[in-house]
ZAFI-686185 format. One record per residue (C-alpha): z, x, y; residue number from 1; residue in one letter. Coordinates in pm, 1 decimal. Layout:
# residues N
up|east|north|k|r
Z|X|Y|NUM|A
...
//
This chain:
# residues 249
up|east|north|k|r
14369.4|7666.3|-13649.0|1|M
14411.6|7912.3|-13364.2|2|D
14671.4|7911.6|-13092.4|3|S
14751.8|8001.4|-12735.5|4|S
14634.2|7777.9|-12456.6|5|A
14895.0|7921.4|-12224.1|6|F
14947.1|8294.9|-12186.7|7|T
15095.0|8540.6|-11940.2|8|S
14748.8|8633.9|-11813.7|9|S
14669.2|8267.9|-11748.5|10|K
14950.5|8266.1|-11493.3|11|M
14688.4|8430.9|-11270.8|12|R
14485.9|8112.4|-11317.9|13|Y
14768.8|7901.1|-11171.0|14|M
14892.5|8146.8|-10910.8|15|F
14724.6|7978.3|-10614.5|16|N
14884.9|7644.4|-10704.6|17|L
15228.5|7805.8|-10713.7|18|I
15161.1|7993.7|-10391.1|19|N
15046.1|7678.0|-10210.9|20|D
15370.8|7501.1|-10303.7|21|S
15577.8|7801.4|-10193.5|22|A
15399.4|7817.1|-9857.3|23|E
15454.8|7444.2|-9805.2|24|H
15825.9|7494.0|-9879.9|25|F
15851.9|7765.5|-9613.7|26|A
15646.6|7570.7|-9358.9|27|E
15872.1|7265.4|-9399.1|28|F
16166.0|7458.7|-9255.3|29|Y
15966.2|7668.1|-9007.2|30|L
15835.3|7348.8|-8844.4|31|K
16193.5|7247.1|-8764.3|32|Q
16196.2|7536.9|-8515.6|33|N
16570.9|7597.6|-8536.4|34|K
16762.3|7924.0|-8534.6|35|D
17005.6|7796.0|-8798.3|36|I
16921.3|7538.2|-9064.3|37|I
17192.4|7392.0|-9283.9|38|S
17080.5|7275.9|-9625.9|39|L
17210.6|7208.9|-9974.6|40|E
17041.9|7484.0|-10177.3|41|M
17036.2|7311.8|-10516.9|42|K
16877.3|6998.7|-10371.1|43|D
16617.5|7196.8|-10174.3|44|A
16519.7|7423.5|-10464.1|45|Y
16508.8|7134.5|-10712.5|46|T
16253.3|6963.2|-10489.4|47|K
16055.8|7286.3|-10464.4|48|A
16046.2|7340.2|-10841.8|49|T
15956.1|6974.3|-10896.5|50|T
15651.8|7007.6|-10671.0|51|D
15542.4|7331.6|-10839.8|52|I
15573.9|7190.1|-11192.2|53|I
15406.5|6864.0|-11090.3|54|A
15111.1|7066.9|-10964.1|55|S
15086.9|7320.3|-11249.2|56|C
15180.3|7105.9|-11549.3|57|A
15088.0|6749.0|-11453.0|58|F
14801.4|6812.5|-11213.8|59|G
14935.8|6602.6|-10927.2|60|I
15045.9|6678.7|-10572.4|61|Q
15398.5|6584.5|-10463.2|62|C
15583.6|6639.4|-10138.4|63|D
15944.9|6596.9|-10241.2|64|S
16080.4|6763.2|-9927.4|65|L
15925.6|6501.1|-9698.0|66|N
15948.6|6216.4|-9948.2|67|D
16248.8|6252.0|-10177.9|68|S
16190.0|5901.2|-10312.8|69|Q
15842.1|5964.0|-10452.7|70|N
15801.6|5832.9|-10806.8|71|D
15754.2|6171.3|-10969.4|72|F
16065.1|6330.6|-10819.8|73|Y
16283.7|6027.9|-10893.6|74|V
16160.3|6001.3|-11254.1|75|K
16196.4|6375.5|-11311.2|76|A
16549.2|6381.3|-11171.6|77|R
16649.6|6092.0|-11398.9|78|N
16467.3|6237.6|-11700.1|79|A
16653.3|6567.1|-11688.4|80|F
16993.0|6432.5|-11595.4|81|D
17177.1|6498.7|-11920.1|82|F
17519.0|6397.0|-11794.4|83|S
17741.2|6141.2|-11962.6|84|G
17637.3|6009.4|-12304.5|85|F
17287.3|6160.4|-12276.9|86|R
17423.2|6514.1|-12313.4|87|K
17549.4|6422.4|-12661.0|88|Y
17211.3|6274.0|-12754.0|89|I
17037.9|6590.7|-12635.7|90|F
17281.8|6808.4|-12831.0|91|F
17241.2|6603.8|-13148.7|92|M
16862.4|6612.8|-13120.2|93|Y
16884.3|6992.5|-13118.6|94|N
17105.1|6999.8|-13427.6|95|T
16982.0|6710.6|-13643.0|96|C
16664.8|6553.5|-13498.4|97|P
16570.9|6369.8|-13819.1|98|T
16900.4|6180.2|-13824.8|99|V
16868.1|6090.9|-13455.5|100|M
16517.7|5954.2|-13512.2|101|K
16637.5|5750.1|-13808.2|102|M
16914.8|5604.0|-13592.7|103|L
16661.6|5516.9|-13322.2|104|G
16800.7|5737.6|-13045.7|105|F
16555.9|5879.1|-12791.3|106|K
16591.7|6176.7|-12558.3|107|I
16403.8|5996.3|-12280.1|108|F
16423.3|5622.4|-12198.1|109|P
16100.0|5430.4|-12256.2|110|D
16026.5|5381.2|-11885.8|111|D
16043.0|5755.6|-11818.0|112|I
15840.4|5849.5|-12127.2|113|A
15574.6|5590.8|-12039.8|114|N
15561.7|5719.3|-11681.4|115|F
15482.7|6074.9|-11793.2|116|F
15223.9|5945.1|-12042.6|117|R
15051.8|5739.0|-11775.1|118|S
15038.2|6036.6|-11534.7|119|V
14872.4|6258.9|-11795.7|120|I
14635.3|5988.5|-11922.1|121|N
14523.7|5895.7|-11571.9|122|E
14477.8|6259.3|-11468.3|123|T
14264.1|6341.6|-11772.3|124|I
14059.6|6021.6|-11733.8|125|H
13982.0|6086.6|-11365.8|126|V
13888.1|6450.5|-11431.0|127|R
13657.5|6372.9|-11722.0|128|E
13495.6|6085.9|-11533.9|129|K
13432.3|6284.5|-11214.1|130|N
13390.3|6634.1|-11359.0|131|G
13694.3|6768.8|-11173.9|132|I
13818.7|7117.0|-11264.0|133|V
14162.2|7224.4|-11145.9|134|R
14336.6|7550.3|-11249.3|135|P
14643.3|7403.4|-11419.0|136|D
14792.1|7358.9|-11763.7|137|M
14618.0|7027.7|-11831.5|138|I
14280.7|7193.7|-11781.4|139|H
14373.3|7478.0|-12019.4|140|L
14483.3|7238.3|-12293.0|141|L
14179.3|7013.7|-12252.2|142|V
13954.9|7320.2|-12271.9|143|E
14136.3|7424.8|-12589.7|144|A
14076.5|7078.2|-12730.8|145|R
13705.3|7113.7|-12659.5|146|K
13694.9|7461.3|-12816.4|147|G
13598.7|7624.2|-12485.4|148|K
13908.9|7837.1|-12440.4|149|L
13924.5|8200.1|-12550.9|150|H
14241.1|8386.8|-12632.0|151|E
14334.5|8682.6|-12418.9|152|D
14416.7|8987.0|-12629.7|153|T
14520.1|9209.0|-12340.2|154|S
14872.5|9067.2|-12320.0|155|T
15132.9|8917.0|-12545.4|156|T
15048.3|8556.8|-12619.2|157|E
15294.4|8273.7|-12561.6|158|V
15185.9|7973.7|-12764.6|159|S
15223.6|7624.3|-12621.7|160|F
15021.8|7466.1|-12901.3|161|V
15167.3|7407.8|-13245.7|162|A
14944.0|7578.7|-13500.3|163|T
14917.1|7649.7|-13870.1|164|E
14779.4|8000.4|-13828.8|165|K
14793.8|8263.2|-13557.9|166|Y
14508.6|8501.5|-13494.6|167|S
14381.2|8727.8|-13217.9|168|L
14032.6|8810.6|-13090.9|169|N
13887.9|8471.1|-13162.5|170|R
13776.8|8166.5|-12977.9|171|K
14024.6|7880.5|-12986.4|172|I
13850.7|7614.1|-13194.3|173|T
13926.2|7309.5|-13407.1|174|N
14260.7|7243.3|-13240.9|175|I
14360.2|6879.1|-13263.6|176|K
14528.0|6808.7|-12931.1|177|I
14586.2|6449.7|-12828.7|178|S
14687.0|6323.8|-12484.0|179|N
15030.7|6269.7|-12634.5|180|E
15045.4|6640.5|-12727.9|181|D
14942.9|6739.1|-12375.7|182|I
15214.0|6512.6|-12233.4|183|T
15472.0|6671.4|-12464.3|184|A
15369.3|7023.1|-12358.6|185|Q
15391.9|6927.5|-11990.3|186|A
15739.4|6780.2|-12040.3|187|V
15851.0|7094.2|-12227.0|188|I
15715.1|7299.8|-11936.0|189|F
15922.2|7080.9|-11704.1|190|F
16236.2|7105.9|-11917.0|191|L
16208.6|7484.5|-11925.9|192|G
16168.8|7528.6|-11550.7|193|G
16325.9|7235.1|-11368.2|194|F
16695.8|7331.3|-11355.7|195|D
16668.2|7692.3|-11468.2|196|I
16441.5|7795.6|-11180.8|197|T
16632.3|7605.5|-10913.7|198|S
16965.5|7752.2|-11028.8|199|Y
16812.3|8101.8|-11029.6|200|L
16693.8|8052.9|-10673.1|201|M
17039.3|7929.5|-10567.2|202|C
17213.8|8234.7|-10709.9|203|F
16943.9|8457.9|-10562.8|204|L
16995.7|8310.2|-10215.8|205|A
17372.2|8358.5|-10247.6|206|Y
17341.2|8718.1|-10364.2|207|D
17111.7|8800.2|-10072.9|208|L
17347.7|8631.3|-9827.1|209|A
17647.7|8840.0|-9933.0|210|V
17440.9|9160.1|-9950.6|211|N
17260.3|9178.0|-9613.6|212|P
17148.9|9538.2|-9671.8|213|D
16958.1|9431.9|-9983.1|214|I
16823.8|9129.2|-9798.0|215|Q
16689.1|9352.4|-9519.7|216|D
16524.1|9588.6|-9769.9|217|K
16360.7|9294.9|-9950.5|218|L
16239.4|9142.2|-9624.9|219|R
16081.3|9474.8|-9530.1|220|Q
15900.0|9493.4|-9863.8|221|E
15764.4|9142.2|-9813.1|222|I
15648.9|9220.9|-9460.0|223|Q
15480.7|9542.9|-9576.4|224|D
15306.4|9353.8|-9856.9|225|T
15178.8|9087.8|-9619.2|226|L
15037.2|9358.1|-9392.4|227|E
14863.8|9526.0|-9686.3|228|D
14707.1|9199.4|-9805.5|229|Y
14606.4|9046.2|-9470.8|230|N
14897.0|8805.0|-9447.7|231|G
14853.1|8650.9|-9793.5|232|K
15048.9|8716.9|-10110.7|233|V
14808.2|8762.7|-10401.1|234|T
14860.5|8789.3|-10775.2|235|Y
14792.5|9161.8|-10754.8|236|E
15050.7|9213.6|-10478.9|237|A
15336.1|9304.1|-10710.0|238|L
15658.6|9353.4|-10516.4|239|M
15872.1|9584.4|-10728.0|240|K
16195.8|9542.7|-10534.7|241|Y
16164.5|9163.7|-10542.7|242|L
16106.5|9180.5|-10917.8|243|Y
16418.5|9397.9|-10957.6|244|M
16629.0|9152.8|-10756.1|245|I
16509.0|8850.4|-10953.4|246|I
16568.0|9031.1|-11282.9|247|S
16915.1|9135.8|-11170.1|248|G
17002.8|8784.0|-11062.3|249|T
//
């Protein structure tokens, strides 16, 4: 079987979804029309990353800033809270998963696992029934399942699909991907970006706050980019200084 249903070049495919969530995040605070806004960074950025991942990986729209009690945000927050006894379960699953399965321990409680399954199953059902196409990870994996997805050989591939054989320059065919597999990939996507991204953004905000000269230079780059691209950030609008700051953080 062949591989990659998710590659660096396919980030272009999802860029508009990410950008829409980012613009909504900014608009939420701009609408408050205040000179100074006090907020808890980790909470704010966790809600932002939740909405982005919900859109890109699960194919649903959330508004966690306006509704912090929506089902998806609450379930996600509980799912990835590895405090207390759960941190030991998570650690043991990384070291001896077979033993943990034999003992009947689970990383996620049944209600949370079933919630994520139901979201994916319902999303796929509605799309197939109504012919809906949305540029997100679910669409890419479903296309791979149908044998309609081609690998991109122009960039390094990052495989999200377990395979027996890896090959370039070929159409992705004969991949057995169930809805359960798609759910697992979406949850892995979530696990990899939920806390990591929000913590990065917190440290980034702090670094910019204590280095106003760098903050001013970054703001100028953003303003110049917006002028060059008619007020919209596009995938091609690479901001080198922003990239350097994120990499440094």
